[in-house]
MIMIKOL-198192 format. One line per field, with one value per residue: x, y, z of N, C-alpha, C, O in turn. Coordinates in pm, whole numbers, plus 50000, padded with zeros to 5 digits. Layout:
MIMIKOL-198192
n.c1 (X | ...)
n.c2 (Y | ...)
n.c3 (Z | ...)
ca.c1 (X | ...)
ca.c2 (Y | ...)
ca.c3 (Z | ...)
c.c1 (X | ...)
c.c2 (Y | ...)
c.c3 (Z | ...)
o.c1 (X | ...)
o.c2 (Y | ...)
o.c3 (Z | ...)
end
This chain:
MIMIKOL-198192
n.c1 (50082 | 50186 | 50397 | 50260 | 50137 | 50364 | 50461 | 50255 | 50274 | 50528 | 50479 | 50295 | 50459 | 50643 | 50474 | 50399 | 50647 | 50693 | 50480 | 50553 | 50785 | 50676 | 50566 | 50773 | 50973 | 51238 | 51476 | 51703 | 51977 | 51916 | 51638 | 51560 | 51643 | 51472 | 51232 | 51252 | 51279 | 51522 | 51860 | 52092 | 52348 | 52295 | 52181 | 52404 | 52554 | 52388 | 52420 | 52694 | 52720 | 52581 | 52310 | 52085 | 51946 | 52114 | 52172 | 52411 | 52449 | 52642 | 52860 | 52912 | 52704 | 52436 | 52142 | 51805 | 51546 | 51216 | 51020 | 51175 | 51274 | 51036 | 50980 | 51197 | 51135 | 50917 | 51001 | 51062 | 50832 | 50642 | 50435 | 50092 | 49921 | 49683 | 49736 | 49951 | 49824 | 49639 | 49812 | 49928 | 49704 | 49641 | 49871 | 49861 | 49615 | 49670 | 49859 | 49707 | 49553 | 49716 | 49855 | 50070)
n.c2 (49880 | 50129 | 50150 | 50173 | 50421 | 50584 | 50547 | 50664 | 50928 | 50992 | 50981 | 51191 | 51405 | 51403 | 51471 | 51730 | 51860 | 51843 | 52000 | 52245 | 52293 | 52336 | 52583 | 52757 | 52999 | 52994 | 52739 | 52515 | 52295 | 52035 | 52045 | 52115 | 51890 | 51697 | 51810 | 51796 | 51529 | 51388 | 51271 | 51425 | 51424 | 51425 | 51678 | 51836 | 51778 | 51893 | 52161 | 52200 | 52179 | 52391 | 52348 | 52401 | 52707 | 52879 | 53020 | 53184 | 53334 | 53382 | 53282 | 53016 | 52825 | 52675 | 52786 | 52765 | 52898 | 52815 | 52862 | 52884 | 52628 | 52496 | 52605 | 52499 | 52229 | 52203 | 52278 | 52138 | 52049 | 51783 | 51754 | 51652 | 51417 | 51528 | 51803 | 51837 | 51773 | 51981 | 52204 | 52146 | 52161 | 52434 | 52550 | 52469 | 52581 | 52852 | 52884 | 52830 | 53054 | 53247 | 53419 | 53320)
n.c3 (50000 | 50089 | 49911 | 49671 | 49702 | 49717 | 49456 | 49307 | 49400 | 49307 | 49035 | 49010 | 49086 | 48875 | 48660 | 48741 | 48728 | 48451 | 48358 | 48469 | 48323 | 48070 | 48103 | 48112 | 47939 | 47872 | 47854 | 48019 | 47927 | 48013 | 48053 | 47792 | 47648 | 47752 | 47670 | 47389 | 47372 | 47342 | 47399 | 47630 | 47527 | 47253 | 47236 | 47295 | 47067 | 46873 | 46948 | 46910 | 46639 | 46550 | 46498 | 46644 | 46774 | 47032 | 47361 | 47555 | 47821 | 48022 | 47905 | 47951 | 48056 | 47876 | 47716 | 47589 | 47385 | 47423 | 47229 | 46997 | 46980 | 46925 | 46672 | 46530 | 46543 | 46371 | 46119 | 45879 | 45711 | 45585 | 45325 | 45304 | 45092 | 44993 | 45029 | 44851 | 44607 | 44597 | 44580 | 44334 | 44165 | 44202 | 44093 | 43819 | 43748 | 43778 | 43577 | 43355 | 43329 | 43231 | 42953 | 42698)
ca.c1 (50000 | 50275 | 50473 | 50168 | 50121 | 50489 | 50465 | 50161 | 50332 | 50638 | 50417 | 50239 | 50573 | 50695 | 50379 | 50410 | 50772 | 50672 | 50392 | 50634 | 50875 | 50598 | 50534 | 50894 | 51010 | 51379 | 51507 | 51844 | 52000 | 51843 | 51496 | 51544 | 51656 | 51346 | 51128 | 51267 | 51285 | 51651 | 51959 | 52172 | 52459 | 52242 | 52166 | 52537 | 52589 | 52311 | 52478 | 52830 | 52708 | 52493 | 52182 | 51984 | 51988 | 52142 | 52208 | 52512 | 52462 | 52767 | 52966 | 52932 | 52581 | 52361 | 51997 | 51728 | 51410 | 51121 | 50954 | 51267 | 51276 | 50912 | 50999 | 51291 | 51067 | 50820 | 51055 | 51067 | 50703 | 50618 | 50296 | 50006 | 49883 | 49580 | 49802 | 50027 | 49729 | 49584 | 49916 | 49941 | 49586 | 49658 | 49977 | 49814 | 49508 | 49729 | 49927 | 49604 | 49497 | 49816 | 49875 | 50213)
ca.c2 (50000 | 50244 | 50156 | 50222 | 50565 | 50648 | 50545 | 50765 | 51059 | 51012 | 51009 | 51327 | 51496 | 51407 | 51548 | 51870 | 51911 | 51860 | 52115 | 52363 | 52314 | 52390 | 52722 | 52838 | 53046 | 52961 | 52608 | 52475 | 52182 | 51918 | 52065 | 52112 | 51752 | 51631 | 51869 | 51741 | 51383 | 51338 | 51268 | 51546 | 51413 | 51471 | 51823 | 51896 | 51768 | 51997 | 52292 | 52212 | 52192 | 52506 | 52301 | 52470 | 52836 | 52872 | 53143 | 53162 | 53467 | 53397 | 53218 | 52875 | 52746 | 52689 | 52798 | 52758 | 52951 | 52708 | 52896 | 52852 | 52481 | 52461 | 52640 | 52403 | 52100 | 52200 | 52349 | 52057 | 51986 | 51695 | 51779 | 51537 | 51395 | 51628 | 51934 | 51836 | 51780 | 52116 | 52293 | 52116 | 52220 | 52579 | 52584 | 52455 | 52677 | 52984 | 52881 | 52830 | 53189 | 53336 | 53409 | 53312)
ca.c3 (50000 | 50098 | 49786 | 49568 | 49727 | 49675 | 49309 | 49258 | 49431 | 49213 | 48906 | 49018 | 49087 | 48738 | 48580 | 48781 | 48671 | 48308 | 48342 | 48500 | 48210 | 47959 | 48134 | 48102 | 47806 | 47851 | 47912 | 48022 | 47837 | 48063 | 48022 | 47647 | 47602 | 47787 | 47586 | 47254 | 47387 | 47295 | 47507 | 47646 | 47431 | 47125 | 47247 | 47281 | 46925 | 46804 | 46976 | 46854 | 46493 | 46528 | 46447 | 46723 | 46829 | 47176 | 47432 | 47660 | 47883 | 48098 | 47829 | 47987 | 48058 | 47752 | 47729 | 47466 | 47390 | 47390 | 47103 | 46889 | 46969 | 46855 | 46530 | 46474 | 46531 | 46261 | 46003 | 45757 | 45696 | 45471 | 45291 | 45280 | 44952 | 44961 | 45016 | 44727 | 44497 | 44596 | 44527 | 44191 | 44099 | 44205 | 43999 | 43682 | 43727 | 43758 | 43447 | 43250 | 43317 | 43171 | 42808 | 42670)
c.c1 (50086 | 50353 | 50386 | 50149 | 50247 | 50502 | 50373 | 50214 | 50447 | 50585 | 50360 | 50351 | 50630 | 50604 | 50385 | 50537 | 50760 | 50584 | 50467 | 50726 | 50800 | 50556 | 50653 | 50922 | 51153 | 51410 | 51657 | 51858 | 51926 | 51694 | 51470 | 51553 | 51530 | 51233 | 51132 | 51270 | 51408 | 51748 | 52031 | 52293 | 52415 | 52226 | 52301 | 52586 | 52516 | 52374 | 52616 | 52828 | 52618 | 52361 | 52068 | 52035 | 52005 | 52175 | 52305 | 52537 | 52590 | 52883 | 52986 | 52802 | 52496 | 52211 | 51933 | 51595 | 51316 | 51053 | 51044 | 51282 | 51150 | 50924 | 51091 | 51222 | 50977 | 50873 | 51054 | 50939 | 50699 | 50468 | 50220 | 49973 | 49780 | 49641 | 49879 | 49935 | 49670 | 49685 | 49934 | 49826 | 49599 | 49762 | 49926 | 49699 | 49564 | 49802 | 49824 | 49544 | 49593 | 49822 | 50026 | 50244)
c.c2 (50126 | 50261 | 50211 | 50373 | 50639 | 50653 | 50650 | 50906 | 51091 | 51047 | 51151 | 51430 | 51511 | 51490 | 51697 | 51934 | 51935 | 51982 | 52246 | 52396 | 52377 | 52534 | 52815 | 52878 | 53006 | 52832 | 52587 | 52348 | 52056 | 51927 | 52057 | 51970 | 51672 | 51681 | 51810 | 51588 | 51324 | 51340 | 51401 | 51543 | 51463 | 51623 | 51892 | 51887 | 51873 | 52135 | 52308 | 52226 | 52309 | 52466 | 52373 | 52606 | 52825 | 53010 | 53106 | 53295 | 53487 | 53328 | 53070 | 52795 | 52780 | 52693 | 52799 | 52829 | 52840 | 52736 | 52865 | 52701 | 52433 | 52489 | 52540 | 52268 | 52093 | 52262 | 52268 | 51977 | 51899 | 51704 | 51649 | 51528 | 51500 | 51767 | 51943 | 51845 | 51919 | 52216 | 52272 | 52177 | 52371 | 52623 | 52579 | 52551 | 52817 | 52992 | 52888 | 52967 | 53287 | 53314 | 53411 | 53376)
c.c3 (50000 | 49967 | 49673 | 49581 | 49683 | 49523 | 49250 | 49284 | 49336 | 49075 | 48902 | 49015 | 48947 | 48649 | 48614 | 48725 | 48522 | 48280 | 48368 | 48384 | 48092 | 47981 | 48115 | 47958 | 47770 | 47925 | 47917 | 47938 | 47883 | 48028 | 47871 | 47593 | 47635 | 47697 | 47445 | 47253 | 47317 | 47413 | 47516 | 47552 | 47294 | 47125 | 47231 | 47136 | 46843 | 46826 | 46912 | 46702 | 46453 | 46463 | 46517 | 46768 | 46981 | 47230 | 47543 | 47729 | 47961 | 48029 | 47858 | 47972 | 47935 | 47783 | 47591 | 47487 | 47344 | 47257 | 46983 | 46871 | 46895 | 46706 | 46462 | 46450 | 46408 | 46132 | 45874 | 45740 | 45571 | 45443 | 45268 | 45131 | 44909 | 44942 | 44885 | 44605 | 44484 | 44539 | 44377 | 44114 | 44092 | 44103 | 43856 | 43651 | 43704 | 43624 | 43335 | 43228 | 43251 | 43021 | 42782 | 42539)
o.c1 (50063 | 50373 | 50434 | 50144 | 50239 | 50549 | 50409 | 50201 | 50461 | 50639 | 50374 | 50338 | 50664 | 50653 | 50378 | 50535 | 50810 | 50611 | 50447 | 50744 | 50855 | 50516 | 50637 | 50897 | 51185 | 51377 | 51731 | 51759 | 51878 | 51634 | 51371 | 51479 | 51486 | 51148 | 51027 | 51265 | 51400 | 51721 | 52031 | 52336 | 52490 | 52254 | 52311 | 52653 | 52575 | 52380 | 52651 | 52922 | 52583 | 52305 | 51965 | 52154 | 51920 | 52203 | 52284 | 52635 | 52643 | 52992 | 53069 | 52792 | 52484 | 52161 | 51997 | 51537 | 51336 | 51029 | 50994 | 51302 | 51157 | 50884 | 51066 | 51247 | 50963 | 50794 | 51046 | 50937 | 50747 | 50386 | 50274 | 49996 | 49791 | 49602 | 49874 | 49966 | 49651 | 49649 | 49953 | 49846 | 49572 | 49744 | 49947 | 49687 | 49512 | 49805 | 49852 | 49489 | 49554 | 49798 | 50099 | 50360)
o.c2 (50219 | 50373 | 50286 | 50444 | 50744 | 50752 | 50718 | 50994 | 51205 | 51134 | 51221 | 51533 | 51622 | 51572 | 51781 | 52048 | 52035 | 52058 | 52345 | 52513 | 52462 | 52602 | 52936 | 52801 | 52987 | 52817 | 52634 | 52299 | 51979 | 51831 | 51999 | 51934 | 51589 | 51602 | 51779 | 51526 | 51226 | 51402 | 51481 | 51647 | 51535 | 51689 | 51994 | 51979 | 51936 | 52217 | 52416 | 52278 | 52325 | 52541 | 52401 | 52621 | 52768 | 53104 | 53008 | 53363 | 53598 | 53316 | 53006 | 52707 | 52896 | 52616 | 52829 | 52820 | 52780 | 52643 | 52824 | 52653 | 52341 | 52407 | 52499 | 52201 | 51986 | 52295 | 52327 | 51855 | 51939 | 51666 | 51551 | 51622 | 51555 | 51840 | 52045 | 51917 | 51969 | 52302 | 52368 | 52238 | 52431 | 52723 | 52673 | 52597 | 52892 | 53099 | 52946 | 52994 | 53399 | 53205 | 53493 | 53379)
o.c3 (49922 | 49920 | 49588 | 49480 | 49619 | 49469 | 49153 | 49198 | 49291 | 49007 | 48802 | 48948 | 48905 | 48570 | 48524 | 48680 | 48470 | 48187 | 48298 | 48350 | 48022 | 47887 | 48104 | 47865 | 47653 | 48043 | 47830 | 47883 | 47800 | 47981 | 47828 | 47502 | 47556 | 47654 | 47387 | 47147 | 47243 | 47516 | 47422 | 47503 | 47227 | 47025 | 47163 | 47088 | 46755 | 46734 | 46866 | 46642 | 46336 | 46382 | 46455 | 46796 | 47049 | 47154 | 47615 | 47700 | 47965 | 48085 | 47794 | 47887 | 47895 | 47865 | 47491 | 47596 | 47238 | 47179 | 46878 | 46759 | 46814 | 46623 | 46349 | 46350 | 46348 | 46044 | 45766 | 45752 | 45465 | 45525 | 45219 | 45055 | 44799 | 44851 | 44816 | 44510 | 44373 | 44460 | 44302 | 44009 | 43988 | 44033 | 43779 | 43538 | 43622 | 43563 | 43230 | 43121 | 43218 | 42971 | 42837 | 42497)
end
């Protein structure tokens, strides 16, 4: 019984920490790695190759803007079949209205 309560409390604590992280505008490397669901080693690789925008206010510790991480996550959109068909239709319709 006690073990079950401790497990539930641990689970609640984890959820509260995640919710707190989602409220922050600036994340440290540990928080950013959890947010992106990658290892901290991967985060350091991203920073060393300038893959992600970073901030180093004191020249040592690395910070990330959560909004910039969100932008990075959605930057390479792969269009659905319907979107591609719509773009193709729009392209050919616009070409049909022009005189050559």
